[in-house]
C-alpha positions in Angstrom: -59.2 63.1 -11.5 -59.6 62.6 -7.6 -58.7 65.3 -5.2 -55.5 63.6 -4.0 -54.5 63.5 -7.6 -55.2 67.3 -8.3 -53.3 68.0 -4.8 -50.3 65.9 -6.4 -50.2 67.7 -9.5 -50.1 71.6 -8.1 -47.6 70.4 -5.8 -45.7 69.0 -8.2 -46.5 72.1 -10.6 -45.3 74.5 -7.9 -42.0 72.5 -7.4 -41.3 72.5 -10.7 -42.1 76.8 -10.6 -39.9 77.0 -7.3 -37.1 75.3 -9.3 -37.3 77.5 -12.1 -37.5 80.4 -10.1 -34.4 79.6 -8.3 -32.3 78.3 -11.4 -33.2 81.8 -12.8 -31.5 83.3 -9.4 -28.5 81.3 -9.7 -28.2 82.0 -13.4 -28.5 85.6 -12.6 -26.1 85.6 -9.7 -23.3 83.8 -11.7 -23.5 85.7 -14.5 -23.6 88.9 -12.7 -20.2 87.5 -10.9 -18.6 86.4 -14.0 -19.5 89.3 -16.5 -21.3 92.4 -14.4 -18.9 94.5 -16.3 -19.1 93.2 -19.9 -21.4 94.4 -22.5 -24.9 93.1 -23.4 -23.2 90.7 -25.8 -20.5 89.7 -23.0 -23.8 88.9 -20.9 -25.5 86.8 -23.2 -22.5 85.0 -24.1 -21.6 84.1 -20.6 -25.5 83.2 -20.0 -25.5 81.1 -23.0 -22.4 78.9 -21.8 -24.4 78.4 -18.4 -27.4 77.0 -20.5 -25.1 75.0 -22.5 -23.7 73.4 -19.6 -27.1 72.9 -17.6 -28.4 70.9 -21.1 -25.5 68.7 -21.5 -25.1 67.7 -18.1 -28.9 67.3 -17.7 -29.5 69.2 -14.6 -30.8 72.5 -13.6 -28.3 75.8 -13.7 -28.3 75.8 -9.7 -26.6 72.4 -9.7 -24.2 73.2 -12.6 -23.3 76.5 -10.6 -22.9 74.8 -7.3 -20.7 72.1 -8.6 -17.1 72.4 -7.6 -14.9 74.3 -10.0 -17.3 75.2 -12.7 -17.5 79.0 -11.9 -14.3 80.7 -10.6 -16.3 83.1 -8.7 -18.6 80.9 -6.9 -17.5 79.7 -3.2 -19.2 77.0 -1.3 -22.1 78.4 0.9 -22.2 81.5 -1.1 -25.5 83.1 -1.2 -26.6 84.1 -4.7 -28.9 87.1 -4.6 -26.5 90.2 -4.5 -27.6 91.3 -8.2 -30.9 92.7 -7.2 -29.3 96.0 -6.5 -27.4 96.7 -9.8 -29.6 98.3 -11.9 -27.0 98.7 -14.8 -26.6 94.6 -15.3 -30.2 94.1 -14.6 -30.8 96.0 -17.9 -28.1 94.2 -19.6 -29.7 91.0 -18.7 -33.1 91.6 -19.6 -31.5 93.0 -23.0 -29.6 89.8 -23.4 -32.2 87.2 -22.7 -33.0 87.0 -26.5 -29.6 87.5 -27.7 -27.5 84.6 -29.5 -23.9 85.1 -29.6 -22.6 81.4 -29.3 -24.1 78.2 -30.7 -24.9 75.1 -28.0 -21.3 73.6 -28.5 -19.7 76.5 -26.1 -19.2 75.3 -22.6 -16.6 77.0 -21.2 -15.0 80.5 -20.8 -12.0 82.1 -19.3 -10.7 85.9 -18.9 -8.9 86.6 -22.1 -5.4 87.6 -20.3 -5.2 84.0 -18.7 -4.4 80.7 -20.0 -5.9 78.3 -17.7 -4.5 74.5 -18.1 -7.7 72.8 -19.1 -8.2 75.2 -22.0 -5.3 73.5 -23.8 -7.8 70.3 -24.6 -10.5 72.7 -25.8 -11.2 74.7 -29.1 -11.5 78.4 -27.6 -12.2 80.3 -30.9 -14.6 83.1 -29.8 -13.9 86.4 -27.8 -16.5 88.4 -26.6 -15.2 91.3 -24.4 -12.9 90.0 -22.0 -13.7 86.5 -22.2 -12.8 83.7 -24.5 -14.9 81.0 -25.2 -14.5 77.6 -25.9 -15.9 74.1 -27.0 -14.6 70.6 -27.3 -12.6 69.7 -30.1 
């Protein structure tokens, strides 16, 4: 491999690594905003929905999180890094990393004490802690 090719490969890998770190930061922060008061199962369920949306759309987590209207707790221009000081949440985050609460079909959720208009077209059949989880009919 040429020197230029090797340099390109290193740049590509570091770009990919940076994107992965950014996605993890976005995922952790939006999960903190959406589910910091939930149990480890609740944190895991919210994380799974975030991943399911990202997978389904084919874009990274940060792009999904920052799309208008995707997550009610995210506001345009918000800095997503508050979570680093919340030790209780970080423990739940780590514990939830291998937990599977929902399958890949669940792509929405909302607080169970409200009924958003958009949820009427979905099958909302799972409740974990304070959230109801939905999938397409």
